[in-house]
PADOFI-96530 format. One record per residue (C-alpha): residue in one letter; y, z, x. Coordinates in steps of 0.5 Angstrom, whole numbers, plus 2048, in hexadecimal, padded with zeros to 3 digits. Layout:
N
aYZX/...
END
This chain:
180
x82A7EB884/x8297F087E/x8227F087E/x8227F2886/x8277F8884/x8227F987F/x81C7F9884/x8207FD889/x821803884/x81A803881/x817803888/x81C80988A/x81A80C883/x81280C885/x81480F88D/x81981588A/x812817884/x80E81688A/x81181A88E/x81281F889/x80B820886/x806825889/x80182A886/x7FF831887/x7F883288C/x7F583988B/x7F283C892/x7ED841891/x7EA846897/x7E684C896/x7E385289A/x7DD855899/x7DD85D897/x7DF86289B/x7DC86989D/x7DF86E8A2/x7DA8718A7/x7D78788A5/x7D987A8AC/x7E087A8A9/x7DF87F8A3/x7E38858A6/x7E88818AA/x7EF87F8A6/x7F487C8A7/x7F18768AA/x7F386F8A9/x7ED86A8A9/x7ED8628AA/x7E985F8A4/x7EA8588A5/x7ED8528A6/x7EE84C8A1/x7EF8468A5/x7F18408A1/x7F48398A1/x7F983889D/x7FC83189C/x803831899/x808836897/x80583C895/x80983E88D/x80484488B/x7FF84988E/x7FB84E88B/x7F685388E/x7F185688A/x7EB85B88B/x7E7862889/x7E786988B/x7E086A88C/x7DA86588D/x7D286588D/x7D386B892/x7D786F88D/x7DB86E887/x7E087388A/x7E5874890/x7E8879893/x7F0879893/x7F1872897/x7F886D898/x7F6866899/x7FB86289D/x7FB85A89E/x8008598A4/x8038608A3/x80585F89C/x801864897/x7FD860893/x7F986688F/x7F986D88F/x7F387288C/x7F587A88C/x7F187F88C/x7F2880884/x7F1879881/x7EA87787F/x7EA873885/x7E8879889/x7E387D88B/x7E5882885/x7E087D881/x7DA87B884/x7D887987D/x7DE87487B/x7DE86C87C/x7E1869882/x7E9869881/x7EB862881/x7F2860885/x7F685B886/x7FD85888A/x802853889/x806851890/x80D85188E/x81184A890/x81484E896/x80D850898/x80A849898/x80C84889F/x80784C8A2/x8028488A0/x8048428A2/x8018428A9/x7FA8428A5/x7F78498A6/x7F88508A3/x7F68568A6/x7F385C8A2/x7F38638A3/x7F28698A0/x7F58708A1/x7EF87689F/x7F487B89D/x7EE88189B/x7E788389D/x7E287E89B/x7E087689B/x7E487089A/x7E086B895/x7E3865893/x7E085F88F/x7E1858891/x7E9855892/x7EB84F890/x7F184C892/x7F484688D/x7FA842890/x7FD83C88C/x80183788F/x80483088E/x80082B891/x803823891/x7FF82088B/x7FA81A88E/x7FD816888/x80481788B/x802815891/x80080F88F/x80680E88B/x80A80F891/x807809894/x80780588E/x80F80688E/x810805895/x80B7FE895/x8107FC890/x8167FD893/x8137FA899/x8127F4895/x8197F4892/x81C7F4899/x8177EE89B/x8197EA895/x8207EB896/x8207E889D/x8227E189E/x81C7DC8A0/x81D7D88A6/
END
């Protein structure tokens, strides 16, 4: 009788452990360089569509970071620019910063943004729309943009452990049944 009770506790422990074990998965998406049309040089303020990240994220998104550069292969710099993702300001290049057209010989300027816990809900639909606000004369130049998502994904080994625990429970119940 005592052995049977120990089997039940062991099986319950395996079941609980398998349900709790998971690991982080990383999903990375990239958009290519963006440069606004030269015909828009004198137009400002203007909102321009940069592109959209489309991604599949199994599990819950634990964190998300987007990164890029002001400046690209076309030009090392950009005009005064706000970068938005689903309406959230992700980055800003002021006319007085090295990222802007006042320093044509400056190297590209890297930037990154980490979403807050509240903002992660915006990413649950599997897409992130990027726009820029052009705030002065000139061309908007962005290097490639990278979105990195970290999510909790059930580990395959834990799924196997869960199945083993369920099989053990079934075997225990079957062993207890009276024989006819």
